[in-house]
GULUMLUM-131902 format. One record per residue (C-alpha): residue number from 1; residue in three letters; chain; x, y, z. Coordinates in steps of 0.1 Angstrom, whole numbers, always signed. Layout:
N
> i; aa; ch; u; v; w
> NUM; ALA; A; X; Y; Z
...
This chain:
188
> i; aa; ch; u; v; w
> 1; MET; A; +1684; +584; +1745
> 2; ALA; A; +1677; +587; +1708
> 3; GLU; A; +1656; +616; +1697
> 4; LYS; A; +1621; +606; +1685
> 5; LYS; A; +1610; +619; +1652
> 6; TYR; A; +1574; +628; +1648
> 7; PHE; A; +1560; +631; +1613
> 8; THR; A; +1532; +655; +1606
> 9; PRO; A; +1502; +634; +1595
> 10; VAL; A; +1492; +639; +1559
> 11; GLU; A; +1457; +651; +1556
> 12; THR; A; +1437; +631; +1531
> 13; LYS; A; +1402; +630; +1517
> 14; THR; A; +1381; +605; +1499
> 15; VAL; A; +1353; +617; +1477
> 16; HIS; A; +1326; +594; +1461
> 17; LYS; A; +1314; +608; +1428
> 18; ALA; A; +1297; +592; +1398
> 19; ILE; A; +1314; +605; +1367
> 20; PHE; A; +1312; +585; +1335
> 21; ALA; A; +1335; +579; +1305
> 22; TRP; A; +1318; +604; +1283
> 23; GLU; A; +1320; +631; +1310
> 24; ASP; A; +1358; +632; +1311
> 25; GLU; A; +1360; +669; +1305
> 26; LYS; A; +1336; +675; +1334
> 27; GLU; A; +1359; +653; +1355
> 28; GLU; A; +1390; +673; +1345
> 29; ARG; A; +1373; +706; +1355
> 30; TRP; A; +1362; +691; +1388
> 31; LEU; A; +1398; +679; +1396
> 32; GLU; A; +1411; +714; +1387
> 33; GLU; A; +1386; +729; +1411
> 34; MET; A; +1397; +705; +1438
> 35; SER; A; +1433; +715; +1433
> 36; MET; A; +1423; +752; +1437
> 37; GLN; A; +1409; +742; +1471
> 38; GLY; A; +1442; +725; +1479
> 39; TRP; A; +1431; +689; +1473
> 40; HIS; A; +1453; +671; +1449
> 41; LEU; A; +1444; +637; +1433
> 42; THR; A; +1465; +608; +1445
> 43; GLY; A; +1444; +579; +1431
> 44; THR; A; +1410; +567; +1420
> 45; ILE; A; +1389; +536; +1417
> 46; PRO; A; +1355; +537; +1400
> 47; TYR; A; +1334; +565; +1415
> 48; THR; A; +1359; +571; +1443
> 49; TYR; A; +1387; +597; +1444
> 50; TYR; A; +1416; +600; +1468
> 51; PHE; A; +1431; +634; +1475
> 52; GLN; A; +1459; +648; +1496
> 53; LYS; A; +1459; +682; +1511
> 54; GLY; A; +1485; +706; +1497
> 55; GLU; A; +1490; +741; +1484
> 56; SER; A; +1460; +757; +1468
> 57; ILE; A; +1472; +760; +1432
> 58; LYS; A; +1458; +757; +1397
> 59; MET; A; +1467; +723; +1384
> 60; VAL; A; +1454; +713; +1350
> 61; TYR; A; +1442; +677; +1347
> 62; ARG; A; +1437; +658; +1315
> 63; LEU; A; +1424; +622; +1311
> 64; ASP; A; +1434; +599; +1283
> 65; TYR; A; +1425; +564; +1274
> 66; LYS; A; +1453; +541; +1264
> 67; LEU; A; +1457; +504; +1267
> 68; THR; A; +1487; +497; +1290
> 69; LEU; A; +1494; +465; +1270
> 70; ASP; A; +1500; +484; +1237
> 71; LYS; A; +1534; +479; +1221
> 72; ASP; A; +1540; +517; +1220
> 73; TYR; A; +1529; +522; +1257
> 74; GLN; A; +1564; +532; +1269
> 75; GLU; A; +1568; +557; +1240
> 76; TYR; A; +1533; +571; +1248
> 77; ARG; A; +1543; +577; +1284
> 78; GLN; A; +1576; +593; +1274
> 79; ILE; A; +1558; +618; +1251
> 80; PHE; A; +1537; +630; +1280
> 81; THR; A; +1567; +631; +1304
> 82; ASP; A; +1587; +651; +1278
> 83; ALA; A; +1558; +676; +1275
> 84; GLY; A; +1559; +682; +1312
> 85; TRP; A; +1528; +661; +1322
> 86; GLU; A; +1529; +641; +1355
> 87; LEU; A; +1511; +608; +1354
> 88; VAL; A; +1491; +607; +1386
> 89; TRP; A; +1472; +575; +1383
> 90; VAL; A; +1461; +548; +1359
> 91; MET; A; +1427; +532; +1363
> 92; SER; A; +1412; +507; +1338
> 93; ASN; A; +1434; +522; +1311
> 94; TRP; A; +1423; +557; +1319
> 95; HIS; A; +1454; +578; +1325
> 96; TYR; A; +1451; +608; +1349
> 97; TYR; A; +1477; +635; +1340
> 98; ARG; A; +1483; +669; +1356
> 99; ILE; A; +1505; +698; +1349
> 100; LEU; A; +1512; +732; +1364
> 101; PRO; A; +1504; +757; +1336
> 102; GLU; A; +1530; +783; +1329
> 103; ASN; A; +1517; +819; +1327
> 104; ASP; A; +1481; +806; +1328
> 105; LYS; A; +1487; +789; +1294
> 106; VAL; A; +1469; +755; +1295
> 107; PRO; A; +1486; +729; +1273
> 108; GLU; A; +1462; +705; +1256
> 109; ILE; A; +1469; +668; +1249
> 110; TYR; A; +1443; +668; +1222
> 111; SER; A; +1444; +698; +1199
> 112; ASP; A; +1418; +687; +1174
> 113; ASN; A; +1385; +669; +1173
> 114; ARG; A; +1400; +641; +1151
> 115; SER; A; +1423; +630; +1179
> 116; LYS; A; +1395; +634; +1206
> 117; ALA; A; +1373; +612; +1185
> 118; ALA; A; +1401; +586; +1183
> 119; LYS; A; +1403; +586; +1221
> 120; TYR; A; +1366; +578; +1224
> 121; GLN; A; +1369; +552; +1197
> 122; ARG; A; +1395; +534; +1218
> 123; VAL; A; +1371; +534; +1247
> 124; LEU; A; +1343; +522; +1225
> 125; ALA; A; +1364; +494; +1211
> 126; PHE; A; +1372; +482; +1246
> 127; LEU; A; +1335; +483; +1256
> 128; LEU; A; +1325; +464; +1225
> 129; ILE; A; +1350; +437; +1234
> 130; LEU; A; +1333; +434; +1268
> 131; LEU; A; +1298; +434; +1253
> 132; PRO; A; +1295; +396; +1247
> 133; MET; A; +1306; +389; +1283
> 134; MET; A; +1279; +413; +1295
> 135; ILE; A; +1253; +396; +1274
> 136; LEU; A; +1264; +360; +1282
> 137; TYR; A; +1273; +362; +1319
> 138; VAL; A; +1255; +390; +1336
> 139; PRO; A; +1220; +379; +1346
> 140; PRO; A; +1195; +378; +1329
> 141; SER; A; +1215; +358; +1303
> 142; PRO; A; +1214; +326; +1284
> 143; ILE; A; +1243; +312; +1305
> 144; SER; A; +1239; +325; +1341
> 145; ASN; A; +1204; +318; +1355
> 146; HIS; A; +1193; +342; +1382
> 147; ALA; A; +1165; +317; +1391
> 148; ASP; A; +1192; +295; +1407
> 149; PHE; A; +1192; +319; +1436
> 150; PRO; A; +1166; +315; +1464
> 151; GLU; A; +1137; +340; +1467
> 152; PRO; A; +1140; +370; +1471
> 153; TRP; A; +1176; +369; +1459
> 154; ASN; A; +1167; +358; +1423
> 155; PHE; A; +1147; +390; +1419
> 156; ILE; A; +1175; +411; +1433
> 157; VAL; A; +1201; +394; +1411
> 158; PHE; A; +1179; +398; +1381
> 159; THR; A; +1173; +435; +1388
> 160; ILE; A; +1209; +443; +1395
> 161; GLY; A; +1220; +424; +1364
> 162; LEU; A; +1195; +442; +1342
> 163; THR; A; +1205; +476; +1356
> 164; ILE; A; +1241; +469; +1348
> 165; LYS; A; +1233; +458; +1313
> 166; ILE; A; +1211; +489; +1307
> 167; LEU; A; +1238; +513; +1321
> 168; PHE; A; +1265; +495; +1300
> 169; LEU; A; +1244; +499; +1268
> 170; TYR; A; +1236; +535; +1277
> 171; GLY; A; +1274; +541; +1280
> 172; VAL; A; +1281; +525; +1246
> 173; ILE; A; +1254; +548; +1231
> 174; ARG; A; +1267; +579; +1248
> 175; ILE; A; +1303; +573; +1238
> 176; SER; A; +1292; +565; +1202
> 177; LEU; A; +1272; +597; +1201
> 178; ARG; A; +1303; +616; +1213
> 179; VAL; A; +1324; +600; +1185
> 180; ILE; A; +1297; +609; +1159
> 181; THR; A; +1295; +645; +1171
> 182; LEU; A; +1333; +649; +1170
> 183; ARG; A; +1334; +634; +1135
> 184; LYS; A; +1306; +656; +1123
> 185; SER; A; +1324; +687; +1135
> 186; LEU; A; +1353; +677; +1112
> 187; GLN; A; +1330; +679; +1082
> 188; GLU; A; +1318; +714; +1089
């Protein structure tokens, strides 16, 4: 009789956490803390993170925003690979990289505020492309009419749509302020 092989189940964990685009440095620190506890990122969707249990080590995480459709995308990926960064996941053009630092020396993907500002400008440009769709299609809007829904759904649709629009605009403002702050630091 053939010997049966049993595989040790992999321990995984799902964490729901609201972190926004302008809080990417906070997110990086949190992912590093998770790796120190032995939980290593395997994937993410908005506000949900997937981890796999492993050795408790200090992994450094960095997030970058790059359109995957850009002409130079393969070159971009190769630069990170050559520098020793491992691409863990890509979500909505956000790239999650990690590296094991040598001698506690943490490499940075952005060494100056000019390049950090450029990253947030790319995020802002994408959000501004989405802005007309948010205005036109998310209720309340001139095109989609929340009143088409029966009571009490029209109030619910209106409230959710308005909340999404407010959060979207708040995000645009926060990222714009981040760009302004980084640019201002260049002038000092």
